[in-house]
C-alpha positions in Angstrom: -8.4 -9.2 -14.9 -10.2 -12.5 -14.5 -10.4 -11.8 -10.7 -12.1 -8.5 -11.4 -14.6 -10.0 -13.8 -15.3 -12.9 -11.4 -16.2 -10.4 -8.7 -18.5 -8.5 -11.1 -20.2 -11.8 -12.1 -20.8 -12.6 -8.5 -21.8 -9.0 -7.8 -24.3 -9.7 -5.0 -22.9 -12.9 -3.6 -22.3 -12.3 0.1 -22.0 -16.0 1.0 -18.8 -17.9 0.8 -15.2 -16.9 0.9 -12.9 -14.8 -1.3 -9.1 -15.3 -1.5 -6.8 -12.4 -0.9 -5.8 -12.3 -4.6 -9.5 -12.0 -5.7 -10.1 -9.1 -3.3 -6.9 -7.2 -3.9 -7.0 -7.6 -7.7 -10.5 -6.2 -7.6 -9.4 -3.3 -5.5 -6.4 -2.6 -7.8 -8.3 -2.7 -11.1 -11.1 -0.7 -9.5 -8.7 2.0 -8.4 -7.0 2.1 -11.9 -10.3 2.4 -13.6 -11.5 5.0 -11.1 -8.4 7.2 -11.6 -8.6 6.9 -15.3 -12.3 8.0 -15.3 -11.5 11.0 -13.1 -8.7 12.0 -15.4 -10.8 11.5 -18.5 -13.6 13.5 -16.8 -11.3 16.4 -15.9 -9.6 16.5 -19.3 -12.9 16.6 -21.2 -14.4 19.1 -18.7 -17.2 16.7 -17.9 -19.8 18.1 -15.5 -19.0 17.5 -11.8 -21.2 16.4 -9.1 -20.7 16.4 -5.3 -19.2 13.2 -3.8 -18.7 12.5 -0.2 -15.2 11.1 0.5 -11.7 11.8 1.3 -9.5 14.2 -0.6 -7.6 17.4 -0.8 -9.2 20.5 0.3 -10.0 23.3 -2.2 -7.9 25.9 -0.4 -4.7 24.5 -1.8 -2.9 24.2 1.5 -2.6 20.4 1.1 -4.9 19.6 3.9 -6.6 16.2 3.7 -10.0 15.9 5.0 -13.4 14.2 4.8 -16.1 16.1 3.1 -18.0 16.7 -0.1 -15.7 16.9 -3.1 -16.3 17.4 -6.8 -15.8 14.4 -9.1 -16.8 13.9 -12.7 -20.2 12.3 -13.3 -18.6 9.4 -15.2 -16.6 8.4 -12.1 -19.6 8.7 -9.9 -21.6 6.4 -12.1 -18.8 3.9 -12.1 -18.4 4.1 -8.3 -22.2 3.6 -7.8 -22.2 0.6 -10.2 -19.3 -1.1 -8.4 -20.3 -0.4 -4.8 -22.3 -3.6 -4.4 -19.7 -5.9 -5.9 -17.0 -4.2 -3.7 -19.1 -4.7 -0.6 -19.8 -8.3 -1.5 -16.2 -9.2 -2.1 -15.2 -7.5 1.1 -17.7 -9.5 3.1 -16.5 -12.7 1.4 -12.9 -11.7 2.2 -13.8 -11.2 5.9 -15.5 -14.6 5.8 -12.3 -16.1 4.6 -10.5 -14.7 7.6 -13.2 -16.2 9.9 -14.9 -12.9 10.7 -18.6 -12.0 10.2 -19.3 -9.8 7.2 -20.7 -7.1 9.6 -17.1 -6.1 10.3 -17.2 -4.0 7.2 -19.2 -1.5 9.3 -16.0 -0.9 11.2 -14.8 0.9 8.0 -17.3 3.7 8.7 -15.0 4.8 11.5 -12.5 7.2 9.8 -8.8 6.2 9.7 -8.8 3.6 12.5 -11.6 1.6 10.9 -9.9 1.7 7.5 -6.6 0.5 8.9 -8.3 -2.3 10.7 -10.1 -3.4 7.6 -6.9 -3.3 5.5 -5.2 -5.5 8.1 -8.1 -7.9 8.1 -8.3 -8.1 4.3 -4.5 -8.6 4.1 -4.5 -11.4 6.6 -4.3 -14.9 5.3 -7.5 -16.8 5.3 -8.4 -19.6 7.7 -6.9 -22.9 6.5 -9.5 -25.5 5.7 -13.3 -25.2 5.8 -14.9 -22.7 8.2 -18.5 -21.8 9.0 -18.7 -19.6 5.9 -17.7 -22.3 3.4 -15.0 -24.4 2.0 -11.4 -23.2 1.7 -11.0 -21.5 -1.7 -7.2 -22.2 -1.7 -7.6 -26.0 -2.0 -6.5 -26.8 -5.5 -9.1 -28.1 -7.8 -12.1 -27.3 -5.5 -13.4 -24.6 -7.8 -11.7 -25.5 -11.0 -14.0 -26.1 -14.0 -14.5 -29.7 -15.1 -12.1 -30.9 -17.7 -13.1 -30.3 -21.3 -14.0 -33.3 -23.3 -14.8 -33.7 -26.9 -18.5 -34.0 -27.6 -19.8 -37.5 -28.3 -22.8 -38.7 -30.1 -25.4 -40.8 -28.3 -25.1 -44.5 -28.9 -28.5 -44.6 -30.6 -27.6 -42.1 -33.3 -26.9 -43.9 -36.6 -23.7 -42.9 -38.3 -23.5 -42.4 -42.0 -21.5 -45.1 -43.7 -18.0 -44.1 -44.7 -17.3 -44.2 -48.4 -13.9 -45.1 -49.5 -12.7 -44.4 -53.0 -10.9 -47.2 -54.8 -8.1 -46.4 -57.1 
C-alpha cells in the first residue's frame, strides 16, 4: 500500500526511475480498487456512462473487443483521477529500463503494444545510474534520514532541577 501512496504523492513526477515493485504494486492496487468500484456501482445501480476500453460485447457471445462500454460513474471518476499518476509511474518505469518515456505511446497499438509494454515493465531495471537518474535499488539511497531525539539549542537556559530531601 505504501508503493501505491508513494505513486499518488508523486502523481505528476515524470522524471527519475521507478522500481518494478513500485509500478506493479500500483497496478495491482489500482486494479483491485477499480474492480471493487465497478462491483459497488453495479450493485447499487449507479448511473453508467460510456467508457472506451476493452471488454465483453453486449451480445453475450463472449466476444472480446475494443469499443465503448458502460461503466459506473464512480469507476470513471476514479479512472480519470488515477490516469496521470499511472502514466507518470509507467514513464518512470520505462526510464528504469533505460528507455525513453515516449515508449508508452506504443501501448496505443492494440494487443501487440500492450504485450510489449508489459514485457518492458516486467524487465529488470538497468543496474547503476543511467541518464534518467540514480538506481533506485541501491540500498539507502532514498531511505529517510535516521530519526533523532529533538535537542535544545545550547543557548537555551534550562530550569534548575529540584531534588527533594528526605
